[in-house]
N, C-alpha and C positions, 0 to 999 in steps of 0.2 A: 475302513474309512471312517473318520470321526463323524458323529451324528449331532443331533440337536443338543444333547447334554454337553457335548464338547464346546459347541458354540456358546452356550450359556456360561460355561465355566471360564472360557476365554474373556467374555464380556465382564463377568464379575471380577476376574483378576485385574482387568484394566481399571475398573472402578475402585478397587481396593488399593491399588498402588499409586493412584493419582493424588498427590498432596494429602497424605493422611492427616486428619485432624488430631490435635492433642487430646489425650484421654480426659484431661480436666475440662476441656470444652464440651466433650460429649456428656460428661456428668452434669455440667451446668445446664445444658439444653434439656436433659432428661428431668432434672429437678424443677425447672421453671415451666415445663409444659403444663398448661392449666387443665382443670377438670373438663373444660369444654374443648380440649384438644387444640387450643391455640396458645400463642405466646403473648403475654401482656405488653411486651415492648415493641410489637409490630403493629403499625397502623395499616389495617387491612383495607381501609377506605381511601388511602392516599392515592392520588391520581398517578397514572403511569405515563412515562415518557421514554427517554433513553433508558432510565432505570425504573423499576417497579418494586416498591418496598414489600408488597405482599408476597412476591415470589420467594422472598427470603424464608418463608415458612417451609417451602419445599426443599430449599437448600439445607435447612436444618434437619428435615426428615431424612434426607439422603445421608447426611452426616451420621445420624443415629443408626440408619440401616447398615452402615459399614461395620458396626459392632454387634456381634451376636448377642451380647448381653443387653443390648438396647433395642432389639427387634420389636419388642412389645410397644415401646413408646413410638418407634418409627411408624408402625402400623396405625396406632392411634392418631398420629399426626396426619397421615394420609386420609384416614377416614374422616377426620375433622374437616380437611380441605374439601373432600367430596360432598360432605353434608352442607357446608356453607355455600357451595356453588359459586365461588368467587370467579368473576370474569374481569378482564382488562378491556379498556377501550381499544387497545392495539390488537388487531387480529393475530399478530405473530405470537404473542404470549399464549393466547387461547388455543391455537392450533399447532404450535410447535414448541415453544418454550416450556409451557406447563406439562404437556403429555410426555415430552422427553424426560423431564426431571422426575415425574412420577414413575415413568417406565423404568428408569435406572433403579429407583428404590425398590420397585416390585421385583426386579430380577434378583436383587440382593436378598429379598424376603421370600423368594420362591419356595424354599423348603418349609417355611412356616405357614404358607397358605395352602388350603385345601383345593382340590380340583375345581369345586364350584366357585370358590372365591377367585381363583385365577381366571375363570371364565368371565365372572362379573367384571373384574378389573380389565380384562381384555376387551370386553364390550365398551367399557368406559373410554379406553384409549381409542378404540375405533370410532366412537361417536365424536371424538374431538376434531375430526376432519370437518372442514367447512367449505363454503362455496368458492373460496379464493383459489384460482387456478395456479398451480405451482410451475415455476420455471427455474432454470439455473440452480443456484445453491439451495433454493427453497425445496427443490425436489429431494435433495439429500436429507434435509431436516425432516421433511414430512415422511419420507419412506423410512427414515430412522425410527420414527414412532411405530410404523407398521412392523418393522423388524423386531422391535422390543416386544410388541404384542404377540408376534408369531412365536418367539422364543418362550415367552411367558406361558402361553397356552399349549405349546408343543404342536403347532400347525406347520408342517413341512411345506405344504402347498402355498400357504400365505408367505412363508419365508422366501420361497423361490420367486414368487411374483414380486415381492418387495425388492429383492436383489435385482431382478430384471429391470424394474422401473428406475431404481437408483443408478444402475449401470448406464442409463441413457445419457447421463452427464459426461460419461467417459468416451466421448466421441466429439470430433470437431464440430462446432456449431457456427451458424451464420446469424444467430440471434444471441441470447444470453448464454453464458458458460464459457468453456474453453474454446478459444478461437483456433483457426488452422495455423496461425503463426505462434501458438502457445501463449499468447496473452489471454486476458480474462475480462469478460464484460458482465455487468449486472445493471439492472434498472435501465435496460436499453443498451445502446452501444457506448456505455460509459466504462472506460478502463478502470478496473478494480482489482488489481493483483493483490493489494493489501485489502483488509476487510473481508469482503465476500470471497475473493479469490483465495485468500489464505484459509478461510473457514472451510472451503471445499476440501482442502487437504486434511485439515485436522478433524473433520467430521466423517469423511469417507474412508480414511485409512483404518480407523478402528474396525470398520465392517469388513474391509478387505482382509485384515488380520483375523478377525473372528471366524470367517467362513472359508479361509484358504484350506486347501486339501480336503474339502467336504463336497458333497454333491451340489452345493449352492455357490461354489467359488466363482468369483469374477474371472472372465476368460483372459487368455494371454494378451490379446489385442487391447483389451480395456486396461489391464495393468501396465502394459507398455506405454499407453498414452498418459497414464497417471505419472509414471516415472519420467517421461519426457517433459511433461508439464512442470514437474518439480525442478528438474535439472536445467532445462532450456527456457523456462518461463519464470517460475518463482525465484529461482536462485539469482537470476539477473536483475530482479527488482528488489533484492534484499541487500541492505548495506548495514554492516554490523549485525545487530539482531533485530533490526526493524526495516520496514518497507519504505521505499521511496515515497515521500509525503505527497507527491503528485498523483499517486496511484491508489489513494486511500479514500477517495470520495469525501463524504461528510465526516468520516471517521478520523480525518486529519486533525480535528480539534478535540478528540478524545484523549485525555492525558495518558490513560493506561494502554492505548492502542499502539504505542510506538515501541513496545517491547514484545516481539512475537517469537523470539528465539526458543523459549522454553517449550511452548506447545508444538513448534515445528520439530524440535529435537526429539520429542516423544513420538511424533508421527514417523519420523525417519527410523527410529529404533524399531517400531512395530512393523513398518514396511520391510525393513531388512530381515526381519525374522521370517518372512514369507518366501525368501529366496527369489527376489525380483531380478529383472534384467538390469544391467548397468550398475551392479551392486558396488563395484569399486568406486564409481563416481558418487554414488549415494553415501558410501562410507566416508569419503573425503568431505562431503557436504556436512554430514553429521559431526565429524571431528572438528570442523571449523566452528560450528555452532556450540559444541561442547567447550571449546577453548574460550569462546566469547563468554559463555555462561560461567566459566571458572574465573573470569575477571582478567582476561588478557587485555589490559587497557591500552597497550601500545600497538595492538594489531600486528604483532610480529609473526604470528602464525600464518597458516594458509589464508589467503585473502580472497578466495572465491574465483569465479571464472575470469579468464583473460581473453580479450578479443573485442569484437564490435558486432552488435546485432541491431537490426531495425525491425520493428513490429508494425507493419503497415496497417493492420486492422485496428491498431490503437494509436497511430501517429506518435510513436515513441521510439527514441534511439537510446541505446545503452552502450557506452564505450568504456571498457574496463581495461586498465593496465595493472601491472603487478603492485604498484604503490598508490594508485589513485583511480578515480572514475569520473565520468561525466554522463549525466542523463539529461535528455531533452524531451520535454512533454509538450506536445502541440495539440491542436484540435482543428478539425475540418468539418465539412458537411457530412462526413462519415462517422463522426464521433461526438459524444456529449462531453463538454469540458469538465464539469463537476456537478455537484448537487448540494442543496441545503434543505434538510428535513428535520423536523422535531427540534428546532432551535439550534441545530448544529451547523458548523461551517459558516459563520456569519460574515466572514471577510475573505472568502476564498474565490472571489470573482476571477482572478487572473491565474488560477492554478494550472491552466492548460494553454496559456497565451505565449508559449515559448519559454517556459521555465527551464533554465539550464543550471542544474545543481552540480557543483564540483565537490567531490569528497576525497580527502586524503587519508590513506590507511583504511582499515576495516574495523572500526571500533564502534561501541554502542553510541557514542556521541559523534554524529556525522557532520557537525558544524551548524546544523539547522534545528534539530529537535529541541535544543535547550532554549531557543529564542522564539519559538512559535507564539507564546502568549504576549511577547513584547514587540514582535516584528512590526515593521511598516509593511503592511500587506499590499500597498501600492508599489512597492519596490522589491518584489520577489526576484530572485536571481535570474537574470537573462531577459526579463520582459521589457517591453517598451509600452509605457502607459501614462495616462494623465495622473495628476497628483491631487485628488480631491481633498478638501479640508475636513469633510464629514466622513468618518469611517463607515457610516451606513451605506455610502455609495459603493462600497466594496462587497456588498452582498452578491452572491453568485447570480448570474442571469437565470431566468425561469428554468426550472427543472425540465429536462427532456429537450431543451433548445440545443441544437447542434452548433458546431463552429461556424464561423462567418463565411468561409470560402473553400473551394476545392484545391487551391494551390498550396498544398502541404505535401512534402515528400521526404524520403530518406534513401540513402544508398550506403552499402558497405560491401567490402570484399572479405570480411571476416577479421580484418586487422585495422583498416582505416575506415572512416565514416563521414557522411555528410547528412545534416538535417537542414531542411529548408521550409520556411513558413512565410506566407504573405499575410500582411496585417489588414488588408482592405476590408472594411466593414466591421472591424473589431472595435466596438463602442464608437467613439467619435474619431477614430483614426481612419482617414480616407484611403491611405495606401502606404506601402512600405514593404521591403523584403528583408528578412532576417535569415542568416545562414551560419552554421557552425561547421568548421572543417576540423576533423579529429585526426591527429597524427600520433606517433608513438610517445612523444614526450611533451606535446603541446596541443592547444586548441586555439584556433583562430575564429573569433566572433566578428562577423561583418553585418552591417545594416546599411540600407540605402533607400533613397526615394521616400523617406518617411515624411508624410504630410498629414496634417490635421487642422485644416482651415477653420473648422467649427469647434475646436477644443475650447473648453471653458476654463481649463487649468493648465499649468505648465506640463510639458511632456518630457519624461525622463526615461532613458534606457539604463537599466541597472545591469552592470556586469556581474556583480555579486553583492549579496547582503547575508552576513553570517555572524555567528558568535565570534567576538574578538578574542583571540588567544595569544596575543602578544602585541608589541609596539608596531606602529605603522612606520615603515621606512620609505622615504621618497627620494628620488634622484632624477637627474636630467635624462630625458629620453631622446630617441633619434629624431623626433619631430619638433623638438623644442618644448614639448609638454612632458611632465614628470611621469616616470614609472612609479609603481606603487608595489610594496610588498607587505604582507600581513600574514601571520601564522606561518603556513608552509606553502603559500601560493604567491606567485608574482603576476603582476598585471602591467602590460606594456602597451601604450598607445602607438599604433602604427601610422596614424595620420593625425593632423592637427584638428582638434575638435573645438566646438563652440565654447564649451565650458566643462571641464572635468571636475567631478565631485569625488572626494576621497577623504575618509576619516573615520574615527571611532567615536561613538557617542553613547552615553547611558540612556537606555530606554526602559520604561516601566509599563506594566500591564498585568493582566491576570487571565486565567483560562476562561473566566466568566465573560470576558470581553469578546471572545470568539465563539463561545458556545454557551447557551443558556444554562446548561446543567453543570458548567465547570466551576472549579473552586474560585472563590472571590479573593483569595489571599494574594496581596500585591507581590509582584516579582520585578526585579530590576536586573538588567544585564548590559554589559558593554557590547554594542553591536557595530560591526564594521560594514561600511558601504562604499562601493566604488561604482561610478557610472558617469553618464553624460547628460547634461541638461540641454535639451534642444530648444527650450524657451516656450513662449506662448505661440500657439498656432504655427508650428513649424511647416516649412515647405521645402521638400527635397533634402531633409537632414540625413546625416550618415554617421557611421562610426566604424572603427576597425581596431581590434585589440588582439594582442598575443597574450594568452593565458598559460602560465607555467605552473601546473600543479606539482606538489612535492619538490619545491625548489626553495633554497634559502635566499637571503637578500643579496649575497655576493653573486650567486648564479644569475639572479634577476638583473643585477647591474651589468654583468658581462653580456647577457643576451640583449639588453637594451642597446648596448654599443654595437653588437653584431647579432641581429635577430635571427639570421639564418632562414628567413622566410620573406617572401615578397608577395604583396597583394597585386595580382596582375589585372584584376578588374573588380569593380564594385559599383555596378550600374543597375538600372532597372531591368536590363536584359541579361546580364551576365555577372556572376561573382566567381572569382577564381583565385587560388592561392598556390604558390610554388614553394616547395621545401627544398632549399639548396643542398642540404646534407644528403638527402635521399634521391634527389632529382625528380620527385613525384609532384605532379600538379593535380590538385583536386578542383573540379569544375562544377558549378551549378548554373546551368543555362535555363532561363525562363523568359522566352521571347514569344513572339506570335505563333511559333510552331509548337509550343508546349514546353514541358519541363523535361530536362535531361540532366542527370547527375552522374558523375563518374570520375575515374582517374585517367588523366591523359593531358595533352597539350591544348591549352586554350588558344584559339585563333581569333 
């Protein structure tokens, strides 16, 4: 059975094959390393935030450590860092980011170090642990430091203990971590499939791979949960090669965070090398990401899972068809809507207020990522909200504050689905019910009893707001109001509304508008919006729309004449829709007896 040396060799192989630097870059770094073991172009006193310039020193040391010819300079750089005693204001760098980086370099330099040097560096890694109690993803990061230390000094008992502590995240949690419905929470009950939830995969899989078939291997039950989390949790939150923007917390405004495919592909490759359960499904998942990484811009390849899932722990519905998908992100007293930390996510107030994102195909551009810097964040797709003139009003509510009410629910039979959210108490909206009914080729969006007597600005329900990818086509609808088609999606009003808004407009902005550390480079894009203006201080407002994803303008015109669906009820007690083609009725009852969702006949 493989031992500690095999674990170290596997880890080193992972480090050496990950994005190898150009030889010229290594030579440049070796030549510019100063006599004091620092680089003159790094500002070691620069403040840390989302980024910390000083840690670039350790990135460079690791780059040099990947080349045997530059091991001497790499060790000098590490010793220079240790001598300077550099610390960040952010505890994460000191206790996780720095020792992880140093540990990687030390593993690559293992054979150059004597036993005493390895022990000294091992003590240094051990001393990096601080008073912050670790939970969720932080456990993996922290125990990853201990695992590096164990392999460096050859301590099998320390290795076993660290694997055991790391493995505690591979069980369903009722706090932070993987939930029993396979969604993911971090920073409290905040859904975070992207960001921390993605990091769980990319940071634990290398260790699962490194210790498999050794005395320290993760057990079958733990690996099974990891695989289930990947296939039945992560995969359903992934669109193209990026995560649903509503599941990224404050990372939604990080420009580089919306391309997760490369790291996930590598994790799947390593996991498959261990002989995991559900290998065929993992292989299909990996193939899909490989195809996207190879530039399959039309999404013609495998498009991911098909079906409908509701994640009650996260107030999240994912409805996926072969050519399109709908995700609905809500919040209740069980969940935290989003967060804003370190100057990030400055306009994400409504990210969990019933955001209903429609995606056609399975491509890197999902219709939303390209417009994040220029978006009107008061008109996120699906939400009903006031329209303030000052963008500062869109700052998220205080961190850790949960949603406004308990009346949030979802239902699915695996093919069809319903999402339901009550607006009562959401900012200055006094009441209102929103529901989405998901069928095989369409979505019906209903809203009713929307009242905001104390609103200070107009209240608008946005059906969609996305990157404009073609002309807007408009034609007469069944209610006398026009249907709308743009890109590959049709929008048909099923009742007469107070005022329908539809059109494409150029919008400008920059990443620095939505995150303090973002690029200030101005960007402009044509943005399409369709919605309903309920006016100032609405009382009992409503809406009803048929949405046709992956449909052309002619199909939209035909369905406007013969919708094939009937709204049976849209009241404060009952919302129900009947599909004439299948004979199926989906019902959301929310009266004094409670909430009941399902498929059947509404009476």
